[in-house]
N, C-alpha and C positions, 0 to 999 in steps of 0.2 A: 138653569131652568128645569132641566130634566130631574135634578135632585129634588127640587121643589115639588114636582108632580109626584115623584116616588114617595115622598114623606106624607103627602095627603092620601095617596092610594093605600098606604099601609093601614090607615085607620078607616077604610071604607068597606062596608059590607056590600059586595057586588050583587048579592041577591036583593038588596034594597033598591027598588026602582028610583026612589027619591035621591039616594046617594049617587047613583050612577048618572042621573040627569044633572045633578049639581056639578059633579066633576067634569062632565062634558061641557057644561056652560062656562066653567072656569077656564078650561083649556082653550075653548073657542075665543073667549074674550082676550086671553093673553096672546093668542096667535093672530088676532085681527090686525093690529097695527103697532108701530113703534111709538115710544113716548118721548116728549121733550124733556131735556134735563134743565130744571129751573135754575141751577147754579152756573151753567155754562154761558159763554158769550153768545149772544144772539146775532146772527148775521146770515143773510140769505134766507132761502125758504124753498118750498116746492116750486117746480117750474109752472109758470102761468101758461095759458093756452097758446100764446104767441111763441114763447120760448120752447114749449114742448113740441110744437109742430113747425119750427123755424124752417126746416128743410122743405116742407110743403109750401110755406109762404114764399120761399125763394123761387120754387117752380112756378107759382102763380105770378110772381113778379116777372119771370122770364116771359111768360105768355103775354101779360099786359104790356110789358116793355116792347116786345117785338111788334105787337099790334100798333102801339103808339108810334114806334119808329117807322113803320110802313105808312101810317096815316099822316105823320108830320115829319117828313124827311129833313127839313131845315131846322129842326129843333136844336141840334147840337151847335150849329153856327149862331143861332140866336142867343143861346146861353153863353157861349164863348165870348160873344161881343160885349156882354154885361160883366166885365172882369176888370180887376185891378192887379197889376203885376202877376199875370197868369192865374189869378185866383177868381174863379167864377163866383160872383156875389150870391146868386140864388142857391148854388150848391153849398157855399160856405155857410149860409144861414141854416140849411137843412142839416149839415154835418155838426154845427154848433149844438143844435137842439138834440142831435143824436148823442153827442158826447157829454153835455152838461148833466143830464140825469144820472149818468154813470159816476161822474166826479163828485156830485153833491151827496151821494149815498156813502162815500168813503169816510170812515173815521180816521183821519190822519193822526190823531193823538195816539193811535195804536202803534205808530211807528217807533215811539220811544220804548215800547216793550220789546223791541228786537234784541236788545242786549241781554235780556233775561232768558232767551231761548236761541242761543247763537248757532247751534248746529243745523237745524232745519232752515234757518234764515240764510246762512252761508251756502248751504246746498242749493237752495232755490236760486240765489243770485249767480252762483257758478253755472248752473244749468242754463239759466235764461240769457246770460250775457257773455259767457266764455265758451259754451258748447253749442247751444241751439242755433245761433245765427250761422255758424260755420257748417254744421251738418246740413242745414237747409240749403246752403250754397252747393254743397256736394251733391245732394239728391236732385236738386233742380237742374244742375249742370249735366249730371249723368243722364237723367231721363229726358228732360226737355231740350238740352243743348247737344246731346249726343245720340241717345237711343231713338228718340222721336223726332230728331232734327229734320229728316227728310219730309215729314208730314207738316212741319211748321216753318217751311222755307219762305213763305210769302212775307211781304214787308208791309209796314204801315208807316204813315208820316206822323212823327211825334215832335211837336215844337220845332217843325221845320227840318227834321233829320229823318232819314230812312232807317228804320230799325226792323229786324226780322221779328216775326211773331214769337219765335223761340226765345229771343233775348227779352222781349217785352214781358212774356209770361214769367221768365226767370226773375225779372225785376219785381213783379208782383209777389212772387214767392218769398223773395228776400225781405220785402217790406213786412210780410206776415211773420217771417222767422225772427225779426228783431223787435216784435211787439208782444211782450208778455201779457197775458190776460189779466185784467183788473176788474172784470164785471161778472160774467157768468160763472167764473170760477168759484164765487161765493155759493152758487147753486151746487156745483160739483162737490165742494167740501161738505155741504149740508147733507146731500143725498148719500154720501159715502160714510156717514157716521164719524166725521173727522173733527179736528180741533179748529173751530171757527175763529178762536182768538188768534191762532197762528196764521190762518188764511187772511184775516183782516190786516195783520202786521205786514204780510207779504204784498197785499194789494196796495197798501200805503207806500211801502218801500219801492215797489216797481213803478208806481205812478211818478214818484219823485225821480227815480233813476231814468225813466224814459225822457224826462225833460232835459237831461244832461247827456245821455248816452245815445239816444235814438238818432239824432242828426249826424254826429261824427261817424257812428258805426254804419249808418245807411249810406252816407257819402262814400266811405271807404269801400264797402262791399259792392256798391253799384258801380263805382268807377273801376274797380278790379274786374268787373264783368262787362267791360266795354260799353258802359252806359254813362254818357257825360251828363252829370247833374251839377248845376251851379250850386256852390256852397250856400249862397245867400237864400236860394229858393227852398232848400230842404230845412234850413234853420227857420225860415219864415213859416213854413208849413207846420213845423212842430210847435212853434209859438202860437199859431192860430188855432190848430186843431187839438193841441194838448195843453199848452200853457194858458190860453184864454179860458177854456172851460174849467181847467183846474183852479185858476185864481178866482173865477166867479163862483165855482162850486164851494171852495173853502170859505170865502167871505160870506156868501149867502147862507151857508150852513151855520156859521157862527152867529150871524144876525138872527136867524130864525130860532136857534136854540136859546138865545138871550132874550128875545122879545115874545116868542110864542111858545117855547118849551119843546122838549124832545117828543113828548106824546103827540102834540099837534103836527110836528114834522113827520112822524112816522105814520100817523093815522090819516091825516088830511093832505099835506103837501105832496107826499110821495104818491098818494092815491091818484091825484090829478096830474102828476108829472109823468107817470109811466106811459100813458097813451101818447103823449107828445113825442117821447123817445121812439116808441114803436112806429108812429106815423112818419117821423123823419127818416128812420132807417128804411122803411118800405118805399118811401118816395125816392130816396137815393138809389135803391136797388132797381126800381122801375126805370129811372132815368138811365142808369148804367146799361141795362139791357136794351133800352130803346136805341141807344147809340151803337150797341154791338149786336143787335138783332140779326143783321144781315150775315155777319160772320157765324153766328150760332146756327141759323137756318142752313147755311151752306156747309158748315163744318161742325156738326154737333159732337163729333168725336173729340174736339178740342177740350170740351168740359171734362171728359173722362181722362184725357192725357194729363191735364193739369192736376186733377184730383189724385192721380197715382202717387207722385212724389210727396204731396201734402199728407196723404194717408199714411205712407210709410214713415215720414218724418215724425208725425204725431205719436205713433206707436213706439218708434225708436227712442225718442226723447223720454217718453213716459217710462219705458223699461230701464233706461239708464238711471233716471232719478229714483225709481222704485227700488232697484237693486242697491243703489248707493245708500238709500235710507236703511235698507236691511243690514248692510255692512257696517253702517255707523251706529247700529243698535238703537235706532229711533223707535219710539212707540208707533204703532199703526196710526194713531190719531194725528201724529205729526208727519209721518212719512207719506201718507196718502195725499194730503193737500199739496205737499211739496212736489210730488210727481205730477199731480193733475194741473197745477199752476204752470209747470214747465211744458206740459203737453199742449195746453190750449193757447190760443192766440187772441190778441186784442184786434179783432178784424175791423172794428170801427176806425181805429187809428190807422191801420194799414190801408183801408179804403180811402180815407181822407187824404193821406199822404200821396197815394198813387194818383188820385184825381188831381191834386195840386201839382205834382211833378210831371206827370205824363199826359194829363187830360182825361176828361170823363169818358171819352170814346176810345181809350187806349186798351191794349191787351193787358197791360199791368193792372189796370183797374179791374178788368174782367177776372184776372187770376185771383185777386184778393177776395172777390165775391164767391169764387169757388170755395174759398176757405170758409165762408159763411155756410155754404151748402153742405159741407161734410162735418162741421163743427159739432152740432148737437148729437147726431147718431153715433159718431166715433167716441165722443166724451161720455155719453151714456153707457156705451159698451165698456169703457175703461172703469167707470164707476162700479159697474157690476163685477168686473174683474177684481177690483180692490176689495169689495165686500166678501167675495168668495175666497180671497187669499189673506184675509185679515189675520188668520191664525198663524201666519208666518212670523208675525212681529210680536213683541211684548205689547200688552194692551193697557191702556189707561182710559177707560170709558167715561170717567168723570169729566174729561175735557170736551167730550162731544156734545153738540147741541141736540142733535137727533140721536137718541140712544139705540144702539144695536140690540135687537131683541135677545141675541145670544149672550149679552153681557149684563142684562138688567139685574140678574140675581146677584152679581158680584158687587153691586152698589149698595146692597142691604146688609 
């Protein structure tokens, strides 16, 4: 871009007021905003007001939930009574409407493109399923099970068993660690000038991988951390909270594309669907905090204690994936989304599974909600880090949906 400015300035008479004004206007226009690449895959977009201020909404939910919990102390017992096989029917409905909009947006046909770009795909799978779950266990055990254990020695009753708060919080962290992001990562890839084609591939691959790997990995890691989880329960939870919305999302997307068209799906259907997902998530968060309000009021420090290992884990995984992408000589447009996918969590799935396994008023469910609390600010910080260090990598800006202003001149 600087070469372009210089070429113009060579032909400009600085004493000519019109020429100077013209150049000023050109520079101003070129520096105002980035441009969309019409040739690139379109996926994700700028954060809407809910996503941009998600941390604020979580704090609002904490306050509303605490007020409701104090006003209606028997709410948890009433909802638990409306259950089948430990599944709260009202919460299951909320969580379905929270998950379905995520699944229906995913273009699973992109999964077949994985073989064409094997290195970033393999990197993301290795990070998400062979590294991230185990580092989460290490950080959660060290901070919550060892360093902060004296502050978390109180117990709670989960499905008839006494469990320390430390172990309950560790369980929530584990459920976050084994749930790779398949929703907001589309936003992170878009905002970091990344390859959204690769991001879509990994969203599809991870959604399918979760269906088969989440239950056995969760059962193994939770059992290894002295938390007894019936195999049937965790499989049932994955089928309900991942499998059902996944199946309905794929089938309804196919039907809508066939009978209404892609344009109607993107302009009309998603427009009306998004508020449903937001409402379901907010309602679930309010209920979670309504049942844990007493704990938060008496021990606000617990939120900070849970956030510390989650914050460290997010940054640690990001830098492992980012450096690995550098060593593999990936282009920035492929390396950035690979690292951002590994760093972020699918907190919707984690919340749903924690509620199913341990109950809506459990410490495990609370820990997954802390993941929501720190997700947006931490990921936005990492997006900015990616943009500032993009020059470390080879560049291929034609892959990016949102063009990096520093690379626009290389496309011409």
